[in-house]
C-alpha positions, -999 to +999 in steps of 0.1 A: +146+186-177+175+161-181+158+140-154+126+137-173+145+132-206+163+104-189+131+091-174+118+089-212+147+068-224+144+045-194+107+041-204+112+036-241+140+010-239+123-009-210+111-043-225+091-057-194+058-047-187+054-010-178+027+011-159+029+038-185+022+019-220+011+053-237+043+069-227+064+040-240+045+040-273+042+077-276+080+080-272+086+053-296+065+072-323+083+103-318+117+086-323+103+068-355+090+101-367+124+118-364+142+088-381+118+089-409+122+125-413+161+123-414+160+095-438+135+112-462+159+142-467+188+119-472+206+125-441+229+094-446+265+092-460+287+060-457+325+060-466+341+027-477+377+017-478+395+021-512+396-016-519+358-017-521+342-017-555+320+012-542+339+039-526+310+059-512+273+053-508+258+089-504+223+099-503+224+134-513+200+158-500+167+160-519+134+178-512+115+154-491+082+141-504+049+156-491+038+121-481+068+113-461+069+147-445+032+145-436+037+109-421+066+122-399+046+150-387+016+129-378+037+103-363+054+130-341+021+146-330+005+113-323+033+105-300+033+135-283-004+132-277+001+097-262+028+110-239+010+141-227-025+123-223-009+099-199+009+125-180-020+147-175-039+118-162-014+104-139+009+134-131+014+139-094-018+118-086+003+089-068+009+095-029+033+079-006+028+075+031+051+061+057+036+051+091+065+056+117+053+052+153+078+029+168+112+037+185+143+037+161+123+033+129+126+046+094+113+082+088+116+081+053+097+065+024+114+035+009+118+046-026+133+014-037+099-003-038+087+020-067+091+012-104+117+037-119+091+047-145+065+057-117+088+077-096+085+108-117+046+109-113+047+105-074+040+132-050+063+140-021+063+113+007+043+121+040+053+105+072+022+101+097+024+088+135+044+102+164+081+095+165+087+076+195+115+079+221+129+050+237+102+050+262+068+050+243+041+074+251+009+057+240-013+087+250+009+112+231+002+088+200-033+086+207-035+126+205-015+125+174-038+100+158-069+121+167-054+153+154-048+137+121-083+123+120-097+158+129-080+174+098-087+144+076-051+142+068-056+116+039-082+136+021-068+172+026-032+166+027-023+134+012-048+126-016-060+161-024-064+173-059-076+141-076-051+116-058-056+083-077-032+059-060-016+054-025+014+034-013+012+028+024+031+007+048+053+012+079+058+002+115+037+010+145+019-010+173-009-033+158-036-011+176-023+020+158-019+003+124-054-011+125-066+025+135-047+041+103-065+016+084-099+027+095-089+063+081-085+046+047-121+029+047-139+055+026-110+063+001-118+056-036-080+058-044-062+024-053-041+014-024-010-007-027+008-019+005+044-025+013+058-045+043+092-048+059+105-082+052+125-091+082+146-118+067+166-092+048+157-058+064+142-044+032+107-032+024+089-047-006+054-045-023+031-076-019+035-087-054+046-123-052+025-150-064-008-159-047-004-188-024-039-192-015-033-187+022-066-189+042-080-195+075-082-228+092-118-238+099-130-223+132-165-222+146-175-185+152-180-180+190-211-157+189-218-157+226-209-126+246-196-123+283-215-103+310-202-071+298-212-077+264-179-083+250-169-106+223-135-114+207-116-124+177-081-135+177-059-139+145-027-155+149-005-155+117+029-143+127+028-164+159+000-186+173-023-172+199-035-193+227-064-190+253-040-184+282-026-154+266-061-137+263-077-117+292-094-142+315-129-127+310-127-131+272-111-168+270-145-184+264-159-158+242-133-152+216-130-170+183-093-180+176-084-180+138-052-192+125-036-197+090-036-229+070+000-224+063+013-222+097+030-193+112+055-170+099+066-132+097+053-117+063+033-147+056+011-127+030+030-118+001+001-111-024-021-082-023-051-099-037-046-126-011-046-100+016-079-084+004-095-120+004-086-126+039-096-093+053-129-099+036-134-130+054-124-115+086-148-086+080-177-111+075-171-125+110-168-092+125-202-084+108-219-114+124-205-108+157-215-071+158-250-081+147-255-100+180-282-082+201-262-084+233-227-074+218-216-041+229-177-042+222-157-064+198-121-072+211-093-077+184-062-099+193-040-097+162-006-113+154-002-102+118+020-083+096+017-045+094-001-045+060-026-070+071-034-049+102-039-020+080-061-038+058-082-051+086-088-015+099-104-007+065-132-031+074-144-008+103-177+005+096-193+030+122-231+025+124-227-012+116-200-024+139-198-020+178-165-002+190-136-022+182-111-027+211-077-035+197-052-052+221-015-050+221+007-080+230+036-079+253+061-106+245+079-102+280+048-111+300+032-130+272-001-112+277-020-082+264-013-053+287-031-023+271-057-015+243-073+013+224-110+018+216-120+027+182-150+046+173-164+068+148-150+098+169-113+083+168-093+063+193-090+064+232-072+044+258-093+015+266-103+012+302-113-023+314-146-026+332-128-048+356-094-060+365-091-086+336-067-063+316-042-067+344-040-105+341 
């Protein structure tokens, strides 16, 4: 009870924009009603020192007028109605998810990214993904993902009971981040991403100014190889060159880069993130529509939030299966990949030896 009362005080005296305006004004109206009621019954007595001409200013108790009493009661009930209407709408309707599927990564949700006035309305955080030991087990992570997909973890365990908003972020290999994004494609809840900013090691929401980050002009390569494969490479964190790609896909992959160069956490605005994923989604649509295209290969050097948002663009029935490749910095090549389909994910087995290059 004390924590809720403290939250009300913080909300009431918070002068910057708040996510809970009705609670803010409702609390102020309640305080105003109490103050008006005390004044109407003369609950004020001021004592002055002896040298003052007026020794005492005393408002004696008197019967409050019906008008002031009714006004105080009305203000109080209007304030309470505003508070509880917002609480009823938002109470426990905000979910928090942390993807943790890398060795030595955080297993708890970074509460510091939330506005203090919003914490009271959030559900308990949920950690998804398989906690990896020093030696990663890709097959075990695939099994974990498919199990989470089978039970529809977001619908039945995270956003159940009218979930309206979802905070999501975390650390995992790019193929798994994209796959978790595909789980979000049919959700109606508002999604807010957070990323780990490597410069200071802290997590933060993508709430900075819109810097108009865009793709550089690149001609979409619509041809497919002899196996019906086409590819798209997106180099935002680091550049991607043809020599890093599997040999069988080098001439059949469109390489896309940023108009602002390369950097970690390049995108710091969520609206900008949506715009970029929408443009990339249109390119994927065009490639999937090619009559000879059987699989679409993705080579992504992007931040975690962008990888998840790209996954939300996957559409079963419209897109061919996605093959999302993982880059190995030591060998400067893509050493393994997973295949994403409407049934889940599986370890990708190349049709020839090009995955070994």
